[in-house]
N, C-alpha and C positions, 0 to 999 in steps of 0.2 A: 701377628697371627690373628686369625679370625676364629669365631666359635667352632667352625667346622673343621679347622686344621687338625686338632688332636684326634677326633674320631676318624677322620680320613686316614691319618697316619697309622692308627691302630689297624684299620682295615687293610691298608697296604702292607704293613709289616707281617700280619698274619697270612695274607695272600702269598707273599714271598716265602714265608716259612712253610706254608703248606705245599707250595709248588716244588721246592728244592728236593724233598725226599722222593717225589715221583720220578725225578730224573735218574737218580741212582738206583731206586728200588720200586719199579713200576708195578710189581706183582700184586701188592695189596690193592691198589686202585683198579687194576685189571680185574681182580677177583670181585671187588665190590661192584663194579659195573656189570660183570657177568651175573651177579646175584640178582640183578633186576632186569636181566635179559638184554643187556646192551653188550655186544661183542666188539671189542676194540683190541688191536694188537698192542704189545708193550711199547713199540716205537711211537704210537699215537699218544699213549699216556706220557711218555717221556717228553714229547713235543708239547703236550698240554701243560706239563709241569714247568717246562722252560718258559712258556708264554705267561703262566701265572707268576712265576718268579720275576720275569722281566717287567710285567705290568705293575706288580707291586712296587718294585724298586723305582722304575721310571716315574710312576705317579707320585710316590713319596718325594722324589727329588724335584720334579718339575711342577707338580700340581696340575690344575686345569680342570675345567668343567667336563670336557669330552672324555678325558681319561678317568675321571671320577665316575662318570656314567658307565664306562666299560667295567670298572671295578664293581659297581652296583649290580650290573647285569650278571657278572660272574658269580657273585654271592647269591643272587636270586636263582640262578640256574642250579647252584649247589644245594640251596635250600629245597628246591623242587626234587632233586635227587634224594635228599635225606628223607623227605616226606614219603616218597615212593618206597624207599628202602624200609622205613618203619612200618608202613602199611602192609607191605607184601612179605615182610620177614626177611628181606634181602640184607646183604652186608652185615650179617650177624656178628662176625668177629672183627671186622674193620671196615670203616668207610673209605679208607685209603688216603685220607687227607693229611695225616701226619707221618705216614710211612712206617707205621707200626701195626703189628697184628692184633693188638688188644685194645683198639679204640673204636668200638662199635658206635653207630649213630644213636643219639639219644634225643629226647625232647629238648634238653638243655642245648644240645648242639644246634638244633633247628632254631631255637630262640636266639642264640648268639649270632648265628649266620644271618638271620633276618634283621637283627639289630645292626650288624655290620653293613648289610645292604642299605638300610635306612640311613646310616651315617654317610655312606658314599653317595646316596641319592641327594641328601641335603647339601653335600659339597658340590654335586653337579648342578644343583639349582642355584645355590648362593655363592659358589666359588670357594676355593681354598688354595692358598699359595703353596708351592712346594718348598722344600728345605732350602733351595737356592734363592728363593725370593723373600725369605723372612728377614726381618731386622732383628739382630741379636740383642737381647736385654735379659734382665732377671726374670721378667714375666715369661719370655720365650723359653728360658731354661726350665722353669717350673712346668710349663705346658709340655715340653718334651719329656721331662721326667714323668709327668702324669701319663703321657702316651706310652712310655716304656713300661710303666707299672701296669697299665690297663692291658697292654699286649700280653704281658706275662700272665696276668690273671685270666684273661680269655683263653690263652693257650692251656693253662691248667684245667679250665673248665672243659676244654675239648679233648685234651690228651690224657689227663690224669684222673679226673672225676669218674669217667666210665670204669676205669680199673678199680678205683676205690669202692664204687658201688658194687661191682662184681665180687670183690673181696668181702664186703659186708654181707652180701647174700650168701656166699659160701660159708662164712663164719656162722651165720644164723641157722643154716641147714645142718651144720655139724653138731 
């Protein structure tokens, strides 16, 4: 494994995890896009979710500079959406990325998304093998465990932290 392998794997896993809910429940993403005046049908959001999921899985499995670049572009595009939503007051209840109604965009969300774009960009520049190309060793196992933990922590920052912040504000007002 190379230094860019684990960060790219985190970006790919989160991309797949964000795409899958859009296939089953596109309504949150449709609403988030409408909140910033982008009109798309649910079928388009489902297709986008399928592409995100496939891109994340295929890039994690096969690696490669070109796919890493596409992952980076997808994160940059989403970061742009988040910035627009935060500036205009759009997507107040959900950004649509984790398929839940109570995950509004936050500055933390933008920061994590930009960091994931940077990780994928580094993999596009320097290369990163996919899971099928790595040689298995204790170091590889530790790297994969680190990637799994990092994915979970990033998901918590995106999906749980906004709810906890809202609960804290509610408790403070009471």
